[in-house]
N, C-alpha and C positions, 0 to 999 in steps of 0.2 A: 931733796933735789927733785924739783919736779920733772915729770916725764913728759917729752914733747912727742905731739901725734903728728903723724904724715896724714895728709889726705888722703893717699892710697891706702892708709893702714886701716881707714874707716869705711872703703867701698865695699859695699855686701857681696860677697862671693857668690857667683852665679851657680846654683845647684841644679838647674835643669838640665836633661841631658841634650848634648849637642847633636844637632842632625848631621848626616853625612854631607860632604861640600855638595855632591851632586844634587842635594834636596833643598839646598839653599835658594834664597832670593835671587833670580836673575839667571838660574840655571834652566837650561833647554832639555835637560835629561827626562825621559820617559820613567813615570814610577814603575816599579816591578810589580806585575798582575799576577794574580793567583792562578793556577792552571784552571781551565774551563770545567773540568771535571769537579772541582771544588767549589765552583760558584752556585749560588740557588738559582733555580729557575723561576723564571717570572711567571706569575699565578693570572689566570683570567679575572677581569673586575666585575664581568655581569653587568655593565651600566652602573658602576658604584658612583655614588655622589656623597662626596666627604667622608669617604672610607666605608659607605655601608650599600647593600645592595639594593638597586632601583627596580621593582617587580611590576610597575604600573602597565608596561605594554602587554606583560602575560596576563594580569588581571583584567585588564578592559577585553582583550580578547575572549576570555573565558566568559565575561559579562554578556558581551555580544552574543556568543553562541546560545548562551541560556535564555536571553530575551527572543532570540528565533524560535528555539524550541517552544516556549510557553506561547509565543503568537500563533504557533501552528496547532498547538494543543486546544486554544480558545477558538481559534477559527473552525476547527472541526467539530467543536463543541456547540458552537452558534450556528453553525452552517444551515442550510436549509436552502426553498427553492419557492420564489413567488411567482405565479402564472398571472398575467395579467390578460383577462379574456373580456372579448366584446361579442356578446350575444347576438343571435337573430331577432331582428324585431320587426314590428309593422304596425304602421298606424291605422285605426280604424275609426270610422264615422257611424253612429249609432242612431237610430230611430225605429227601433222595434218593439212591438207589444208582446209582452210575455204572459204565459200562465204558469204559475209555479206552485207545487204542492208540497206539505211538509214531509221531510223525511220519506222520498220517494226515490227508488233505485233507478229511475229513468226520469229524463227529461232535468229538468232545472228544479233543484230541491231547495229548500231553505229550512232553517231552524228557528224557532220564535224563542228569542230573549224576552222576558217579562220582569220588571222591577215594580214595587210596590213602596208607597210612602202613605202616611197617615197624618191630619193635622187638624187643629181645632180652633173655633173663633167663638167670642161672646155676642150673643144678639140680646135686643129686648124680645120679651114675649107678651103675648095679648091673653093666654090662656093655655088650656091642655084638653086633651082628649084621649081615649082609651083607644089602642090599636093594636091589632091582631094581624100579623103579615108572615108570609112563609117565604123561606129561603129560595133562591134559584140560583142556577148554575149550568154547567155545560160539562158533559162527558163525551169519551170517546168509546163507542162499543166496538169490542171485536171478536170475530168468529174465527176460533181455530178448529170448528168441529166438521165442517163439510166444505167441498169446493161448490157446494151448492148456496143459493143466497137463503137468509133467514129472516123471516118478517116476524118484527114485534110489533103488537097492537097498542094504541094510545093507552096511557096509564099504566104500561107495565113497569112492576117494582123492581128498584135497585137497591141493595142493602150495604151500608157502609161496615166496616170493622167494629164500630161502636154500636151498631145495630139500628142506626138512623134509616129510615125510608125515604127515597125519592122517587118520584114518577116521570116517565118521559111525557111531554106536552103533547106530541104526534106520533103516529105510528111510522114506523121506520122499516127498510130493509137493508139488512146488513150483507154485504158482497161476501162471497165465497173464498177458499184459500187459492192464491196462486202462486206461481213460483217466477223468482227473479231470475237475471241474466246467468247467476252462477249455480242455478237449480236449487237454491235456498227457499225454503217455505215461508210464504208471506200471508199473514193473516189478513182477512177480509175487515175493513174499519169503516165506522161512519159516526159522525158528531151528532148529539142529540141534546136538546134543552130540557131539563128536567125542574121540579119544583119539589119542596120539601112535603113530605104527607103531614106534617102539623107545623103550626105556627112556633115562633120562638127563636132566641139568639142561638141557642144549642145546635140547630141546624145549619149554621153558619162555618162549616168545616172546611179545613184545608183540602189540599191534594191528596188524592185516596184512590183506594181500588175497589171496586163493588161487584157482587155476584147478584145474581137474578134468582130470587127465592123460588119463583115458581116453576124452575126447571131442577130443583132438589129432586134427587133421586134418578135422574136420568143421565145418558151419557155426555147430553150437553153441558150439564150443570159446571163442569170444571174446565171446559173448554170455550165455552162462551162468557164473557165478563165485559166491565168497563172499567176505564180510569179518568180522573179529573186531573188537570194541572194548574187550575187557577181555584182560590177562595171562593166557595159559595157565600152568597150575601142576599140582605133584605130581610132576614129572619127576625120577627120583634114581635113582643107580646107584652102591653102594658101601657103606660102614662106616656103622650107624645105632646109636646109644646107646639103652642099655635104661634108661629111667626109670621109676620108681616111678609108677602111675598117678594117686594122690592128689597127688604132688608136681607132677606135670604139668599136672594139671587146674589147681591153685592157681595155678601161674606163668602158665600160659596166660591165666587169668581176670583176673589182675592186668595182663597185657599188654593185652588187649582193652580193659579199663576204661579204660587209659591213652591207648590209641591211638583209641578212640572220643572221649574229650574232645578230644584235639588236633585231630581231623577236623571236630569241630562246630565247634570256633574257626576251622578255617580256612574252613568253610562260611558262616560269616557274613561272612568279608572276601572270599570267591570268588565269591558267587551272584551271576548276572547281572543286571543291570538289566532292566526290562520284564517279568520272570518272578514267577509267585506260586509260594511254596513253603511248605508246611503242615508243622510241625514232626513231626507225627504218621506223616508219609509218610518218614520218613528210616528206611532199614533198612541193617545191617552184615551183611558176610558175611567170613568167616574163612580165612585159608590158613596151614598149618603149614609152614614152610619147613625144609631141611635144617638140621640142628645140627652143631655143631663141638667139636670137643675144647676145653676150657679148661683142662686139667691137674688133678692133684691129686685124681682122682674126680669131677670136676665136667664138665659139658657146657654149652655154650651153645646154647639153644633160642631160633629165630626165629619170628615171627608177622608176618603180613599181615593187616591188616585193610581191608575196601572198604567205603566210604560209597557207598549208592545211593538218590537221591531224584527223584521225577519232578517236574517243572519244567512249571508252565503258563503260557502267554503271558498276560499279565495281560487282554488284551482277549477273547480267547478262551474263558477261564474266566468272564470275567463275562458275555459274551453266550450261553453256556450255560445259566448260572443263569437269566439273564433269561427264556430261551426257556422254561423249566421253571417260572417262578415267575408272572411278569408276563403276564395275559391278553391285553392289546392291544399287546404289544410287536413291532416289527417290523423286527428285526435292526439298529435304530440303534447308534452306537459308544457303549459304555457301560464303566464301570471299577467294581470291586467295592471297597467302603471296609470297615475295621473285619474285615480278613482273619483277626486273631489270634482273633475270636469264632466262628469256623469250626472245627469237629472234624472229622478225618480218620481213617476207620476201615478198614483193611483187609478185604476178604471173606475167606471160608475158602478155602484151598487155596494162599494167597500164602507162598511161601517167602522165605526171608531173602534168598536171592540173586535180586533181581528183575532182573537185567542180562539174562537169558536169556528174561524172559517177553514172549509176543507181545501181550499186552493185560494191563491191571490191572482189578481189580473192588474198589471201595472205596464207601464211604458218607459223604457230607457233610450234617452238622447243625449248626444254630445259627443266629443271625441276623446280617443284614449289609444293608448299603446300597449300593443301585446309583447310581450317579451318571452321568449321559448327558454325553457329550463333544461339543464344537463344534470346528470347524477354525479355529483361531487366525489363521494365517496368511491363511485367505481372508476372515477379517472383518476385518483389518487393512487389506487391499486393498480392501475395501468401504467402510470409513471414511474411507479416503484422501484428504484435502481438502475433504470435504463439511461441509455445515453441520450443526452438530450438532441442528438442529430435525429432521433427517431419522435420528436414531437408531432411533427406534422402527421405521420403515418398514424399515429395514435389518435391525433383529433379526428381524422377522417372517418371515425367511428362513432362521432359526436356531431349530426348535424345542428345541433342547436347552438354551436360556437361558430360564429362567424368569421374570428379571427384570434390568436393567441400570441403573447410573447412571454418567453420563460426567463427569470433571472435566478441564476445559482450563484451561491455564496457559500464559502470564499470563492473568490473570481476563477482560481484555478482548476476547480472541480468541473469535470466534464461530464456528469451523471448526475441524475436525481438522487435525493436522499431515500435509504433505505427503509427509515424510519417514516411512514405516511403522515404521521403527526407533523412532520417538518415541511411539508408541501401546503402551501395556502394558495388561495384566490383572490383575486381582487377584479370586481367586476364592472366594467364602465358601459352605460347604455349609449348607444349613438344616438344622434341627433336626427 
C-alpha cells in the first residue's frame, strides 16, 4: 500500500538560529552594546584617501622651503654691484700749432711707426749700363760720455757689427748729457745722414748699432755710439737696365699705389693699442731697388715703400690738448673722444721721409671732447664691503666722477660685495 505524503511533511525544517523577540523586525528595542572599555579606539586618518595616507601637503611644503634655500644660495653666488658712472667732460675747440719730438720726457712726444712693403713690375728695356752706387741712410748719434757737447767732423767713420763702414755726410755737434724731471740721466742725441764707404748691395743693411772706430782706446769709445732704425738703401754695383723714363714712371706709380694700399690695410691691423693715430699724419717714402733681367727685352723693376706715421700716447695727447684749451686744468688724467673729428696738417719743410726728422711741426684743428679718468681699481677697493649709504662719501674723493648710481644684487643686500671682482663699472659720456 502506497504511502501518502502530506504537504507539511515535505516542508524543510528551519535550521537557522532564531533571534530573540526583541531583535525581530518591527521591534524598537536598542541592541545591547559592548562596554566602552572594550570598544576599539578610532585611529587618525592623516588625510587618508581610499584607505591610503595623503602626504601631498607635507611634500609641497618641504619642496617650497628647498626652492627658497636654493634661490638664496644662487642669488648669493651671483651677487654683485654695478656702478653706473657719468665722468666729468668738456668740449674743446682746437686750432693749435705743435712742435713734437720723438720720445722726449717733456712737451708732446711721439713714437714713429714704420711699415715696409716691396713689389715688382716688368717693363721694356732699351739697353743696359754698368752702375756703381753707395748705400745711404740715417743714424742717431748718442753722447753718454759727458755733459759737454761733442763735435764730430765730416766723414767721421761708423762701423756696424758686420764690419761695414759708413761716414757722416756733414759735421755734427752732439748735445751733452741732461737730466729728466725724475732725475734720470738722458744722453744727448742727434740724427745724421751717412753713406757707405764702398758701393754694393751688401751695404743695404737693416737697423743696427754702430761704434766710432776713431775713438777706440779712449773713454769715449763705449759711451759714444749710433743706432739706425731704418734699412739703408741704394747700394748697387753691376749692370743696370736702361728704361724709358715715361714707362719707368708709370710702372713705379702703379707699384707705389698698390703698395701704399697694402700698407694702409696693415696699419689698420697692426697699430698698437693705447696710441692715437691721425690719418693725415701718414707719410710714404720710396726706394728703387736693383732691377733684374726678365728676358725678351724686358726687365723687372722693384720698389720699396715705407709708411711712417707718428703715434701719440692717448693720455699724453689728451693732457697736452687740455693744457692748451682748459683754463683751470691741473694735469688730471684725461682722454680725448671724437679723435676722427681732429684734422692734422704738417708744417712747411716736412719731407715725405720723416724717419730722420729730429722733430715734427704740425697743426691740430677741429672739435673734441675731453673725458676725465678715474682709478677703477682704487675705487673698487674703496667700495669693498661698505654700506651703500657711504657711496657719495667715497665718490667725493674722485673729482673725475660727475655722478654715479649703484645697483646691488640681490636686491636685499645693503652693502657692496667683499670680492672686488664682483664690482663692475658702466661709463656713460654725457652729451
